[in-house]
PANU-658670 format. One record per residue (C-alpha): residue in one letter; y, z, x. Coordinates in steps of 0.2 Angstrom, whole numbers, plus 5000, padded with zeros to 4 digits. Each point is the difference from the previous one (the first is absolute). Example, Ala and Ser with C-alpha at 12.3 -4.5 7.8 and 13.67 -1.06 7.14 Angstrom:
<nodes>
a497850395062;s501749975006;
</nodes>
This chain:
<nodes>
m505053125073;i499050155008;n499149875009;s501649915007;v500650185005;a498450035008;t500049835009;a501850055006;y499650155006;r498549935010;v501149865008;m501450145005;n498550095008;e499449875009;e501849935006;g500450195007;a498350005010;k500549845007;f501850075004;a499350175005;r498849885014;d501349895005;e500450055018;v501649885000;a500750104985;v499650155010;t500949945016;s501449944989;i500250184991;e499950095018;y501249875008;a501250034985;l499950195003;i500449975018;a501449924996;a500850104986;l499850145015;i501049905013;a501349984987;i500250194998;v499950025019;i501649875002;v500850074983;v500150185007;s500449945020;i501449904993;g500650164990;n500050105015;v500849895012;g501449954985;t500250215000;a500050015021;v501349855000;m501250074987;a500050185010;l500449905016;y501449924991;e500750164993;m500050065018;v501049865007;a501350024985;e500250165004;e500349995019;v501049844996;a501050114989;k500250145012;a500549895014;a501449934989;s500650154992;g500150075021;l501349845004;
</nodes>
Protein backbone atom coordinates (compact mmCIF):
# COMPACT_ATOMS: atom_id res chain seq x y z
CA UNK A 1 0.00 0.00 0.00
CA UNK A 2 2.74 2.46 0.97
CA UNK A 3 4.69 1.52 -2.15
CA UNK A 4 1.71 2.27 -4.40
CA UNK A 5 1.17 5.63 -2.69
CA UNK A 6 4.83 6.48 -3.15
CA UNK A 7 4.64 5.45 -6.80
CA UNK A 8 1.53 7.56 -7.35
CA UNK A 9 3.22 10.54 -5.66
CA UNK A 10 6.33 10.13 -7.85
CA UNK A 11 4.22 9.91 -11.02
CA UNK A 12 2.26 13.02 -10.04
CA UNK A 13 5.49 14.92 -9.40
CA UNK A 14 6.91 13.84 -12.76
CA UNK A 15 3.73 14.82 -14.61
CA UNK A 16 3.59 18.14 -12.76
CA UNK A 17 7.19 18.85 -13.72
CA UNK A 18 6.44 18.01 -17.36
CA UNK A 19 3.45 20.36 -17.29
CA UNK A 20 5.56 23.14 -15.77
CA UNK A 21 8.21 22.74 -18.49
CA UNK A 22 5.64 22.54 -21.28
CA UNK A 23 5.66 25.90 -23.05
CA UNK A 24 2.48 25.08 -24.96
CA UNK A 25 0.61 24.85 -21.66
CA UNK A 26 2.08 28.14 -20.49
CA UNK A 27 1.13 29.80 -23.76
CA UNK A 28 -2.40 28.40 -23.49
CA UNK A 29 -2.74 29.82 -20.00
CA UNK A 30 -1.47 33.20 -21.19
CA UNK A 31 -3.96 33.24 -24.06
CA UNK A 32 -6.76 32.27 -21.67
CA UNK A 33 -5.86 35.13 -19.33
CA UNK A 34 -5.73 37.59 -22.24
CA UNK A 35 -9.11 36.35 -23.49
CA UNK A 36 -10.60 36.73 -20.01
CA UNK A 37 -9.27 40.28 -19.75
CA UNK A 38 -10.69 41.16 -23.17
CA UNK A 39 -14.06 39.68 -22.15
CA UNK A 40 -14.10 41.79 -18.98
CA UNK A 41 -13.30 44.93 -20.97
CA UNK A 42 -16.10 44.14 -23.44
CA UNK A 43 -18.65 43.58 -20.67
CA UNK A 44 -17.72 46.82 -18.90
CA UNK A 45 -17.77 48.76 -22.19
CA UNK A 46 -21.17 47.41 -23.16
CA UNK A 47 -22.50 48.35 -19.75
CA UNK A 48 -21.20 51.90 -20.11
CA UNK A 49 -22.56 52.27 -23.64
CA UNK A 50 -25.93 50.90 -22.50
CA UNK A 51 -26.10 53.48 -19.72
CA UNK A 52 -25.23 56.29 -22.13
CA UNK A 53 -27.81 55.15 -24.67
CA UNK A 54 -30.48 54.90 -21.98
CA UNK A 55 -29.72 58.45 -20.85
CA UNK A 56 -29.95 59.65 -24.46
CA UNK A 57 -33.34 57.97 -24.96
CA UNK A 58 -34.62 59.46 -21.68
CA UNK A 59 -33.49 62.92 -22.79
CA UNK A 60 -35.22 62.52 -26.16
CA UNK A 61 -38.39 61.24 -24.46
CA UNK A 62 -38.43 64.28 -22.17
CA UNK A 63 -37.99 66.67 -25.11
CA UNK A 64 -40.74 64.93 -27.09
CA UNK A 65 -43.04 65.11 -24.03
CA UNK A 66 -42.28 68.83 -23.65
CA UNK A 67 -42.93 69.46 -27.32
CA UNK A 68 -46.17 67.45 -27.24
CA UNK A 69 -47.48 69.27 -24.15
CA UNK A 70 -46.75 72.66 -25.72
CA UNK A 71 -49.07 71.99 -28.67
